[in-house]
C-alpha positions as CSV (number, residue, x, y, z in Angstrom):
1,M,-11.6,-16.8,16.6
2,W,-10.7,-15.3,13.5
3,R,-7.9,-14.9,11.6
4,L,-6.5,-11.8,9.0
5,G,-3.0,-12.2,7.8
6,N,-0.6,-12.5,10.5
7,R,-2.9,-11.1,13.3
8,R,-4.9,-12.3,15.2
9,R,-7.9,-11.4,16.5
10,Y,-11.0,-12.8,19.0
11,W,-14.5,-12.7,19.1
12,E,-16.4,-13.9,21.6
13,L,-20.5,-14.8,20.6
14,S,-23.1,-16.0,21.9
15,S,-27.0,-16.2,22.5
16,D,-27.5,-13.0,24.2
17,L,-23.8,-11.4,23.8
18,A,-21.6,-9.9,21.1
19,N,-18.3,-9.3,22.9
20,L,-16.7,-6.3,20.6
21,A,-13.9,-5.6,23.1
22,T,-11.4,-6.7,20.3
23,D,-8.2,-5.5,21.3
24,N,-6.8,-8.1,23.2
25,M,-3.0,-7.3,21.7
26,E,-0.7,-6.2,24.3
27,S,1.8,-2.9,23.6
28,W,5.0,-4.1,22.0
29,P,7.7,-0.4,22.0
30,V,10.3,-0.5,19.5
31,A,12.6,2.5,19.1
32,F,15.3,2.6,16.2
33,S,16.3,5.9,14.6
34,A,14.5,7.5,12.3
35,E,14.3,11.2,10.7
36,P,13.8,14.0,12.3
37,K,13.2,12.4,15.4
38,H,14.2,8.5,17.2
39,L,11.5,7.1,17.4
40,I,9.3,4.2,19.5
41,V,6.6,2.4,17.5
42,D,4.2,-0.2,19.0
43,L,5.6,-3.1,16.8
44,N,2.0,-5.1,17.4
45,R,0.2,-2.1,16.1
46,S,2.2,-1.9,12.5
47,A,1.6,-3.5,9.3
48,L,4.3,-2.9,6.2
49,V,2.1,-1.6,3.0
50,I,4.2,-2.6,-0.2
51,I,3.7,-0.3,-3.5
52,D,3.4,-0.7,-7.1
53,M,6.6,-3.5,-7.0
54,Q,5.5,-5.3,-10.4
55,N,6.4,-5.8,-13.5
56,D,5.3,-3.0,-15.7
57,F,7.2,-0.2,-12.9
58,C,10.2,-2.4,-12.7
59,A,10.9,-5.5,-14.8
60,D,13.0,-4.5,-18.5
61,R,9.6,-5.4,-20.5
62,G,7.5,-4.0,-18.6
63,W,5.3,-0.8,-19.0
64,L,8.1,2.1,-17.5
65,A,11.1,0.4,-19.3
66,Q,9.3,1.1,-22.8
67,V,8.3,4.6,-22.1
68,G,11.8,5.0,-21.0
69,G,11.8,4.5,-17.5
70,D,15.4,3.6,-15.4
71,V,13.8,0.5,-13.7
72,T,17.2,-0.9,-12.8
73,K,16.2,2.2,-9.9
74,T,13.4,1.2,-9.4
75,R,14.4,-3.0,-8.6
76,A,17.0,-1.8,-6.4
77,P,14.4,-1.9,-3.4
78,V,14.3,-6.1,-4.1
79,P,16.8,-7.3,-1.9
80,Y,16.5,-4.7,1.1
81,I,12.5,-5.6,1.1
82,N,13.0,-9.6,0.8
83,R,15.8,-9.1,3.7
84,T,13.1,-7.0,6.2
85,L,9.9,-9.1,5.2
86,P,11.2,-12.5,7.5
87,V,12.1,-10.0,10.7
88,L,8.6,-8.4,10.3
89,R,6.6,-11.9,9.1
90,E,8.4,-13.6,12.4
91,Q,6.7,-11.1,14.8
92,G,3.4,-11.2,13.5
93,V,3.6,-7.5,11.0
94,P,1.2,-7.9,8.0
95,V,2.9,-7.8,5.2
96,I,0.2,-5.7,2.5
97,W,1.0,-5.8,-0.8
98,V,-0.9,-2.5,-2.8
99,N,-0.5,-2.8,-6.4
100,W,-2.2,-1.2,-9.7
101,G,-4.9,-3.8,-11.1
102,N,-7.5,-2.5,-13.0
103,R,-10.9,-3.9,-14.5
104,A,-10.4,-5.1,-17.9
105,D,-13.0,-2.0,-19.5
106,L,-11.7,0.5,-17.5
107,A,-14.9,1.5,-16.1
108,N,-13.8,3.3,-13.0
109,I,-10.8,5.2,-14.6
110,S,-11.4,9.0,-15.2
111,P,-10.8,10.6,-18.3
112,A,-8.6,12.4,-16.4
113,V,-6.5,9.5,-15.4
114,R,-6.5,8.3,-18.7
115,H,-4.5,11.3,-19.9
116,V,-2.1,11.6,-17.5
117,Y,-0.5,7.6,-18.9
118,K,-1.3,8.6,-22.2
119,A,-1.7,12.6,-23.4
120,E,-1.5,11.9,-27.2
121,A,-3.2,9.7,-29.3
122,T,0.0,7.3,-30.1
123,G,2.0,6.0,-27.4
124,T,0.6,3.3,-24.3
125,G,-1.5,4.2,-22.1
126,L,-3.6,2.2,-19.2
127,G,-5.2,-0.9,-20.8
128,D,-3.7,-0.8,-24.2
129,V,-1.2,-4.1,-25.1
130,L,2.1,-3.7,-24.2
131,P,4.5,-4.0,-27.1
132,G,6.3,-6.9,-27.5
133,T,3.9,-8.9,-25.2
134,S,-0.4,-10.2,-24.7
135,S,0.1,-8.2,-21.2
136,R,-2.4,-5.1,-21.0
137,V,-0.5,-2.3,-19.1
138,L,-1.4,-2.4,-15.7
139,E,-4.5,-5.0,-15.7
140,K,-6.0,-7.1,-13.3
141,G,-4.2,-11.0,-14.0
142,S,-2.2,-9.9,-16.6
143,W,2.0,-10.2,-16.8
144,G,2.4,-6.5,-15.9
145,A,0.4,-6.0,-12.9
146,S,2.1,-9.0,-11.2
147,L,4.7,-8.6,-8.6
148,V,8.5,-8.6,-10.4
149,E,10.6,-11.5,-9.9
150,G,12.4,-12.3,-6.9
151,L,10.3,-11.0,-4.6
152,I,9.7,-13.4,-1.4
153,V,6.0,-13.5,-0.2
154,A,3.9,-15.4,1.5
155,D,0.5,-17.4,2.7
156,G,-0.6,-14.9,4.9
157,D,0.2,-11.7,3.1
158,I,-2.5,-9.9,2.2
159,W,-3.3,-7.9,-1.2
160,V,-5.0,-5.1,-2.1
161,D,-6.0,-3.7,-5.8
162,K,-5.6,0.2,-6.3
163,Y,-6.9,2.0,-9.2
164,R,-4.7,5.4,-9.5
165,M,-1.7,6.5,-7.2
166,S,-3.6,6.4,-4.1
167,G,-3.6,3.0,-2.4
168,F,-6.6,4.4,-0.7
169,W,-9.1,5.8,-2.6
170,D,-11.9,3.6,-3.7
171,T,-9.9,0.3,-2.1
172,P,-10.6,-1.6,1.2
173,L,-7.2,-1.1,2.3
174,D,-8.2,1.6,5.5
175,S,-11.0,-0.7,6.4
176,I,-8.4,-4.2,7.0
177,L,-5.8,-2.0,7.8
178,R,-8.5,-0.7,10.8
179,N,-9.7,-4.3,11.4
180,L,-6.2,-5.1,12.2
181,G,-5.7,-2.9,14.7
182,V,-3.0,-0.7,12.6
183,T,-2.3,2.4,14.1
184,T,1.7,2.7,12.3
185,I,2.3,2.4,8.8
186,F,6.0,1.2,7.4
187,F,5.9,2.0,3.7
188,A,7.4,0.7,0.7
189,G,7.7,0.3,-3.1
190,V,7.5,2.8,-6.0
191,N,7.2,5.2,-7.0
192,L,8.6,6.8,-3.9
193,D,7.7,10.6,-5.4
194,Q,4.2,9.3,-6.4
195,C,1.8,6.4,-5.9
196,V,4.1,5.7,-2.3
197,M,3.8,9.7,-1.1
198,A,0.6,9.8,-2.5
199,T,-0.6,6.9,-0.4
200,L,1.2,8.2,2.7
201,Q,0.0,11.4,2.4
202,D,-3.5,9.5,2.7
203,A,-3.0,7.8,5.4
204,S,-1.4,10.6,7.3
205,F,-4.7,13.0,6.3
206,L,-6.7,9.4,8.0
207,G,-5.3,9.4,10.9
208,Y,-2.3,6.3,10.8
209,N,1.6,7.5,12.1
210,C,3.5,7.1,8.5
211,V,7.5,6.0,8.5
212,L,9.0,5.9,4.9
213,M,10.9,3.1,4.5
214,K,13.7,5.1,2.9
215,D,15.8,2.2,0.7
216,L,12.8,0.0,0.7
217,C,11.5,2.6,-2.2
218,A,12.4,4.1,-4.8
219,T,11.8,6.0,-8.1
220,S,12.6,6.2,-11.8
221,S,12.1,10.5,-11.3
222,P,14.9,12.5,-11.3
223,D,17.3,12.9,-7.5
224,F,15.5,16.1,-6.5
225,C,12.1,14.3,-6.9
226,T,13.6,12.1,-4.5
227,E,14.9,14.8,-1.9
228,A,11.5,16.6,-2.1
229,T,9.8,13.9,-0.9
230,L,11.8,13.1,1.8
231,Y,11.9,16.9,2.7
232,N,8.0,17.2,3.1
233,V,7.3,13.6,4.7
234,K,10.1,14.8,7.7
235,Q,7.8,18.4,7.6
236,C,4.6,17.4,7.1
237,Y,3.4,13.4,7.2
238,G,5.8,11.6,9.7
239,F,9.2,10.0,9.6
240,V,11.7,8.3,7.2
241,A,13.8,5.5,9.0
242,E,16.1,2.5,7.1
243,S,15.4,-0.8,7.6
244,E,18.7,-2.0,9.0
245,S,17.7,1.0,12.4
246,L,14.1,-1.0,12.3
247,I,15.6,-4.5,12.0
248,S,18.2,-3.5,14.6
249,G,15.3,-1.9,16.7
250,I,13.5,-5.0,16.9
251,K,16.3,-7.6,17.9
252,E,17.3,-5.5,21.2
253,S,13.3,-5.5,21.9
254,Q,12.9,-9.2,21.3
255,D,16.6,-9.3,24.0
256,K,14.9,-7.0,26.3
257,R,11.6,-8.9,25.8
258,G,13.3,-12.4,26.5
259,M,15.5,-10.8,29.8
260,S,12.3,-9.4,31.4
261,R,10.4,-13.0,30.9
262,V,13.9,-14.7,32.7
263,F,13.9,-12.1,35.9
264,M,10.1,-13.0,35.8
265,D,10.4,-16.9,36.2
């Protein structure tokens, strides 16, 4: 047996056999309200992906705040994420933190991406020292690239570094999800209309079922950006739901499974 996150997978190896039939998890259907339609997902093949809840995007002294972004907005999902995490962890749903964490030499960051975040010769861009700190913007291991204070992490959580808006491109995220047997992804984090949306789009293109958790996401962008993102997710890429609806669906499903076991006994 080997273990990845909170999900158990089994391998059988002998001198003359390698058993690759590792998908031994029973289906666990969970129904909950969503848009544009209500959903039933297989909780045993789902994961929560949380994107960029980092100091540079969410803290008062972080990069986004210093360039004029409203980080009270990007911090808003923290209590809702914390309320959801123990419910999912208790059921063995993997929690994957996908955080922007660049190499110190920026060797894999293209000129076009660097230009997006520092279009002029002045200002603070990727890898530059954040004024008033010793932290370099979104550099792996820096204060700015660390999770914002208050989020509840656990030993079984999985961590993935990304280097651009999408969490899939040039990262092991897809391989990790496939090894976990995941087919449905719940999306959380910031910025909703940028990194969350780019990652969700790539997930859709790769064949995953995508559920954007509205209250677990935020952006410092104008309100019309949120409206457009929610519209496009529902129109083109998947579904939009609230965490309370998912939590209620899980609890109702647990009660039904418990009653089924009672009748079987």
